[in-house]
N, C-alpha and C positions, 0 to 999 in steps of 0.2 A: 587183485590177485596177481602175484608176480608170475610172469610167464617165462617158460623154460622151453627152448627150441626142441629139446628131446620129448617133451610132454605136450607140444601144441596140438590142439585139434582144431583143423582148419576147414574140414569138409562140411559144407552147408547142410547137406542131407543127414550127416551124422549129429551135427548139432541140434537140427530139427527132431531128430529121434530122441536125443536126450531130453530136450525140453517136453516133448509130447509124452514121454514115459514118466516124467518127474514134474508134474504141473504144480505141485505146492512150493511157491517161491517166496523169496524174502525181498522186499521192496525198501531200499535204503535212500535217504536223501539228507542234505546237510542244510537245514535252515539256519537263520541267524542265531538261534539259541542252542544249537548243538546237534549232533547226529540223532537220526530217528529211524527206526526199522518197524516194518509191519509185515504181516505174513498172510498171503492170499493165494488161492488157486488161480493160475494165469494160464491161458491157451495160446497156441498159435493162431494167427488170423487165417481162417479157412479161405479167404479171398486172395491170399498172397502166397507165393512160393519161396519167399525169403525169410528172414528171421523177425519179421513183424509179429508182435504178440498183442493180445487184447485181454483186458481184465476189468476189475472194478475194485473200488475201496469203499469202505463204509464211511459215511459222514461222522465226525469231521476229520477223517484222515486226509481227505483231500486238501483241506486247508493247512493241516499240519506238515504235510509234504510240500505244500506249494504247487499242487499237481497242475501241470500245464504251464507253469512259470519257470520252473527250475529244472535241472538235470536230476534224474533218479537212476539209481542202479537196481537191476532186477537180477537176483542170483538164483540159479537152479542148481540143486545138488543131486547128482546121479548116484549110482552105486558106490559105496565106500566102506572101508573096513580096515581093522588092524592086521598087520602082517608081522609075525614073529620072526626074529633073526634065526631061530632054531630051524625054520623052514628052508634056510639057504644051504644046509649042510655044515660041514666042519670047515667053515671059513670065517674070519673076522666080519662081524656084522653087527647092526643095531636095529632095533624095531623102527617100523615106518607104518604110514597110513596111506593105503592107495585110495585113489577116489577120481571121480569124473565131476566137473563143474563147468557151468557156463554163466558168464556175467554179461548181460546187455545193458548199455547205457545210452541215455538220450533224454530229451525233453518230450514227454508224451503229449499226444493230442487228446483233448476232453471230447468224448462222444456225446452226440445228442441222445435225447431220451429214448428215441425209437432205436438207435443203435445200441445204446446200453441194454435195452430189454432183449435185443437179438443175442447180445453176448451172455446176458444172464440165462436166457433160454438155452443157449448152447453149452453153457457151463453144466447146468442141471442134467441136460440130455447126455452129456459126455460120461457123467458118472452113474447116473440111474440106468442108462443102457446095459450096463454090466449085470443088472438084477433080473430075476426071472419075472418080476411083476413091477416093472419101472414106474415111478411116479414122477411124471414130467411137470414142468413148472405151470403149465396151463390146465393140467388135469384136475377134475373135482376132487376135493371140495374147494380148491382154489378158485377164485373168480377175478374177474377183471379188476374190481376195486382193490382187492387184496394185492394183487400183482402190481398195480400202479403205486400203491403206498410202498411196497418193496423197493421198486425202482427209485422212487423219490428219496429213499434213504441211502442211496449209493451214488457213485460217480463213475462212470465207465471211462476207459482210456485205451488208446492205441499207441503203441511204442514202436516205431521203426528205429532201431538202434543206430547210433552214430559211432559206436564203439563196441567191439565185440572181443571178449577175452574168454577162449574156451581152452580148458586143460584136461588132459587125460593121463594122469599119473598112475600107471599100472605096471610097474616094473619094467618098462621098456629099456632101462639101462642095465638090465641083468641078462646074463647068458640064457639062451633058450631053455636049457635044462633047468634052470633055476625058476624061470617063469612057470614052467609045467609043474614044478614041485610046489609053488605057491598055489597054483590053481587046484592041484590035488588036496592040499592042505585046507583050502577054503571049502572044498566039497565034502570033506570028511567030517564026521560027527564030533562035535566039541564046542567049546565056549566061544570060538571065533568062526564057526560054520557060516558061510555066506554065499550061497549059491548064486545071488544076483551079481556080486562082485566077481565071482569066478567066471561067469558068463560074459561079463564085461571085459574081463581080461582075455579071454578067448577071442572075443570080437576084435580087440585091439591087436592081438597077436596075428590073427587072420588078415586084418587090414594091412599090417606091416608086411606080411608075406606076399600080399597082392599089390604092394606098392601104393596103397591109398593113404590118405592123410589120417 
């Protein structure tokens, strides 16, 4: 992802927020026979306060990616959407796409079976906890033998990134009144209504006003 100083997202807390809110990630690697991408839910490592992430891949994706042996890139996509030039008013303009994205790169550490089980348990708990009657990994009718077979079919990993590229392209290069017009348009009923992107733009606007990254 090409970086642009105007759109750089450098605040670790904000990057963590984007990752936490958008855990469905793309894992990319470059083995000898060409690029490969997989898609998995990935979480922040609860034991760390940096940008370390934990996740798993199903076998044989570990071999396909050379997991633990070569660099991987993990991409998180935040709120994004179309921006019409008509929302800018009577000025020369072309369409664009606003978005927030985080790319983390490095060579991951392979987890032990016990650590992988903890990650799988945390993953299930993260999403099931939103339900009125959550079904957690160790709840019946699952039993230990079933869970062990499940774990054996996956490979867990921890990635402390050696490279971070985070970008928040949310009309920061436009006048304040234009930003407000785009936010209003995204909140209005229509084919490009996008409340999540509007909220992300407001957050970025408020961060600039407060002097944050």
